[in-house]
N, C-alpha and C positions, 0 to 999 in steps of 0.2 A: 511551433514546429509544423511543417507542412504535412508530416505523417500523422498528426493527431486525429483527423477524421477517420483515417484508415485503421488506426489503433482502436479507436472507439467502436468502429464497425466490427472489428474482430472481437471485442469484449461482448457486444450484443449477440453476435453469432454464437459465441461460447456459452452465454447464458441460455440461449435457445436450445443448444445441444444438451446441456446438463440442467434440467429444470430445478434440481435441488440447490443450485447456486443462489445465494442471496446477495452476492455482490462480487464485483471484479474490478481490479485497479491495476493499472500499469504505472510504474513510477521509475524515476532514475534511481540508481543505486545509492545516491546520497539523500533520498527522501523527498524529491520534488515530483508532484503529480504530473503525469503525461496525459492520461485519460482515465476516466472512471465511470462505472455504473454501479454505484453503491448506495442505493436508497436507504436512508435512515442511519448512515454511517458517515462521519466527517472524513472526507478523502484526504485532507492535508494531515490530519492526525494519524490516519491509517498508514499513509506513506511514510511519515516520520517513524512510527513504530516498526514498520517493515524494515526501514534502514537500520534501526537499532538491533532488531533481531537478526538481520542479515549479517551485521558485523560480528556478533557473537557466534553465529552458525559457521561463518567462514573461518574464524579462528579455531573453532572446535574441529572442523573437518581437516584443516591444515595441521593442527597440533597432534592429531591422532594418526596422521599419515594417510588419510583417506582421499586426499587430492582436492581439487576445486569443488566448491559447493555447486550442486545441481538443483536441489530442492529442500524445502523445510516444511514439515507438517506438524501442526499443533492441534491436538484434540481436546476440546473443552466439553463440558457437560451438554451443551446445546448445539455442538457442531464442530466444524473444522475450519482452520485457517491454513491454507497451503500457499507457499511462496516458491516460485520457480525462477531460475536465472533466465533472462531474456536477452540474448546477445551479450555484447561486451560491456554495456553500461546501464541496463534496465532490468527490472524485475516485474513479475506478474504475481499479484496476490489475489487469491480466491477465497471467498467466504461461502461455506456450504452448511446445509442442515445436517443434523446428526444421522439422518437416514440415507445420506448419499452413498452410492457405491464408490468406495475409495479407489478401486482400480480404474473405474471410469473417470473419476476426478483426475487421477494422475495422467491417464491417457490423453484426455482432452486438454488438461492444463499444459502438458508438455508440448502438444501440437500448437496450441495458441502461443505459448511462450516462444517457440521457435519462430513463428510468423511475426510476432511483435518485435522480437530481437532483430529480424531481418529489416523490418520497417524502420526501427530506431537507428540501427547501424547504418542503413542507407542514408537516412537524413543527416546523421553525424558526418558521414563521408562527404556529403554535399556542403558541409560547413554550417548547417542549420543548428541552432541551439537545441539541446536535448529537451529542456523544460524551461518554462518561464518561472522565475522566482515567485513565491507566494505574494499576493497583494497584501499591502498593509491593512490591518483590520480597521474598521470604522471606529472613530473616536467615541468613547462612552464616558459617562461621568464616573468619578472615583467610586469604587465599591461595586461596579457593575462589570460584567464581561459579556461578550457576544457568543452565542451558541447557535448551532444550526439545528433546525428542526427537520423532521422527515421530508418536508416539502422543499427544503433548501433555503428557507427564509431565515433571516437573522432575528433573534429574539433576545432582549436584554434580560439578564438574570442578576439579581443582587447577590453578592457574596460577602461573607464576613472575613476580614483579614485581621489576624492578630496584630496587636500593637507592636510587638517585637517578634523577631524570628531568630531564634538561637538554635541552629542545628546541633545536635549532640554528636560528638566524635569520641573516639577512644581516649583522647587527651582531656576531655572535659570532666 
């Protein structure tokens, strides 16, 4: 996407304006990464989780008669995850420390989501793809998976997989 450098630049400016931000990610509504500044957090996983949470939040807003989703805020013990609609096909997800001024977070998040939405919508109008599909992971030997470290390098990790996997349902 030609707008990717501009979206990334907006994420960097946003993180400079709100020092308590620990990460920022722009993604398509279906969970593909557009641009990210998320040290220590796997952007593909965060984008996928954002899409899942977005789906639930949209249904909740619609089923309660509160209209189109504008934003979603999750507060955890160690901070906040805020997601904002960004144009017609993108979202902005921000990670913030627990000491962030939530009003400032919303103010700056809304401004940046508007800008990112304009960039993505303009790229879409020009016929550019919104996001590239995720690259296939590097092949590993059986029993290992690839994980990202804080520096963005892949590291192999051995996992144990049960011999059988029988999920329990209400019928079992």
